[in-house]
C-alpha positions in Angstrom: 79.9 20.7 22.5 82.5 18.3 23.9 85.9 18.2 22.2 87.8 15.0 22.9 91.1 13.6 21.8 91.3 9.9 21.1 93.6 9.6 24.1 91.0 10.7 26.6 89.0 8.3 28.6 85.8 10.1 27.5 86.7 9.5 23.8 87.6 5.9 24.4 84.3 5.2 26.2 82.4 6.9 23.3 84.3 4.8 20.7 83.7 1.6 22.7 80.0 2.3 22.6 79.9 3.3 18.9 81.9 0.1 18.1 79.4 -1.9 20.2 82.2 -3.0 22.6 80.4 -1.7 25.7 76.7 -1.2 26.3 75.3 2.3 26.8 74.3 1.8 30.4 77.9 0.9 31.3 79.4 3.8 29.2 77.0 6.3 30.9 78.0 4.9 34.3 81.7 5.2 33.5 81.2 8.8 32.2 79.5 9.8 35.5 82.3 8.1 37.5 84.9 9.9 35.4 83.2 13.3 36.0 83.0 12.7 39.7 86.7 11.8 39.8 87.5 15.0 37.8 85.4 17.2 40.1 87.0 15.7 43.2 90.5 16.0 41.8 90.0 19.8 41.4 88.4 20.4 44.8 90.4 22.1 47.5 88.5 20.3 50.3 89.2 16.6 51.1 87.0 13.9 49.6 84.0 13.0 51.7 82.0 10.0 50.7 79.0 11.2 52.7 78.9 14.5 50.8 79.0 12.6 47.5 76.7 9.7 48.4 73.8 10.7 46.2 76.1 11.1 43.2 77.7 7.7 43.9 74.3 6.0 44.1 73.3 7.7 40.8 76.5 6.4 39.1 75.9 2.8 40.1 72.1 3.0 39.4 73.0 3.6 35.7 74.0 0.0 35.2 71.4 -2.5 34.1 70.7 -5.2 36.7 70.7 -4.5 40.4 74.3 -3.5 41.2 73.2 -1.2 44.1 71.4 -4.1 45.9 74.5 -6.3 45.5 76.8 -3.6 46.7 74.6 -2.9 49.7 74.3 -6.6 50.7 78.0 -7.4 50.3 79.2 -4.3 52.0 76.8 -4.9 55.0 77.9 -8.5 55.3 81.6 -7.6 55.1 81.5 -4.5 57.5 79.2 -6.0 60.1 80.6 -9.5 59.8 84.1 -8.1 60.3 83.0 -6.1 63.3 81.3 -9.1 65.0 84.3 -11.3 64.3 86.7 -8.8 65.8 84.6 -8.1 69.0 84.0 -11.8 69.5 87.7 -12.5 69.6 88.5 -9.5 71.8 89.3 -10.2 75.5 87.5 -8.4 78.3 89.6 -5.5 79.5 89.2 -6.2 83.2 88.3 -9.9 83.4 91.3 -11.8 82.3 90.5 -15.0 80.3 87.0 -13.8 79.5 85.9 -12.6 76.1 84.3 -9.1 75.7 81.1 -10.6 74.5 79.7 -14.1 75.3 77.5 -14.3 72.1 77.0 -12.7 68.8 73.5 -11.6 70.0 75.2 -9.7 72.8 77.6 -8.1 70.4 74.7 -7.0 68.1 72.8 -5.6 71.1 75.9 -3.5 71.9 76.0 -2.3 68.3 72.3 -1.4 68.4 72.8 0.8 71.5 76.0 2.5 70.4 75.4 5.3 67.9 79.2 6.1 67.5 80.0 2.5 66.5 77.0 2.4 64.1 78.2 5.7 62.5 81.7 4.4 62.1 80.5 1.1 60.6 78.2 3.0 58.2 81.1 5.1 57.0 83.2 2.0 56.6 80.4 0.2 54.8 80.0 3.1 52.3 83.7 2.9 51.5 83.3 -0.8 50.9 80.3 -0.2 48.7 82.4 2.2 46.5 85.2 -0.3 46.2 82.7 -3.1 45.3 81.0 -0.8 42.7 84.2 0.2 41.0 85.5 -3.4 41.0 82.2 -4.5 39.5 82.5 -1.9 36.7 85.9 -3.2 35.9 84.6 -6.7 35.8 81.8 -5.6 33.5 84.4 -4.0 31.1 86.4 -7.3 31.1 83.2 -9.3 30.6 82.2 -7.3 27.6 85.7 -7.3 26.1 85.8 -11.1 26.4 82.3 -11.4 24.9 83.5 -9.4 21.8 86.7 -11.3 21.5 84.8 -14.6 21.4 83.0 -13.4 18.4 86.3 -13.1 16.5 87.6 -16.5 17.4 
């Protein structure tokens, strides 16, 4: 049995669902995110996205629609696009006036061969996915609030 005060996030989420302000899939997703945050806040070890990746995917899979696919696509475009943009503007360390890579294809070929860079970009991409997911949940809350408010106008 869960005992909640009306001031807790858990209670507010339950009330929002009972009052039909938020749909069940979003409430369940937010409950899982809240539980993850609580567990991480009480851990002695530092937070590692890689260690919590399955739980993070589970949280965002609770929403209706295809949030995970959107998060994956956007994070990949952002992380890899930012990498390519940065290396394409980087000057060659020994050949003054020359760029490090002549083409995007050459930069991608370097990326494919370099496991350390791939690992770093993957970790960065996962962080971006988490940010996109949390921002999307916030957007969904606002969307549903506005939808309810329009009913009362």
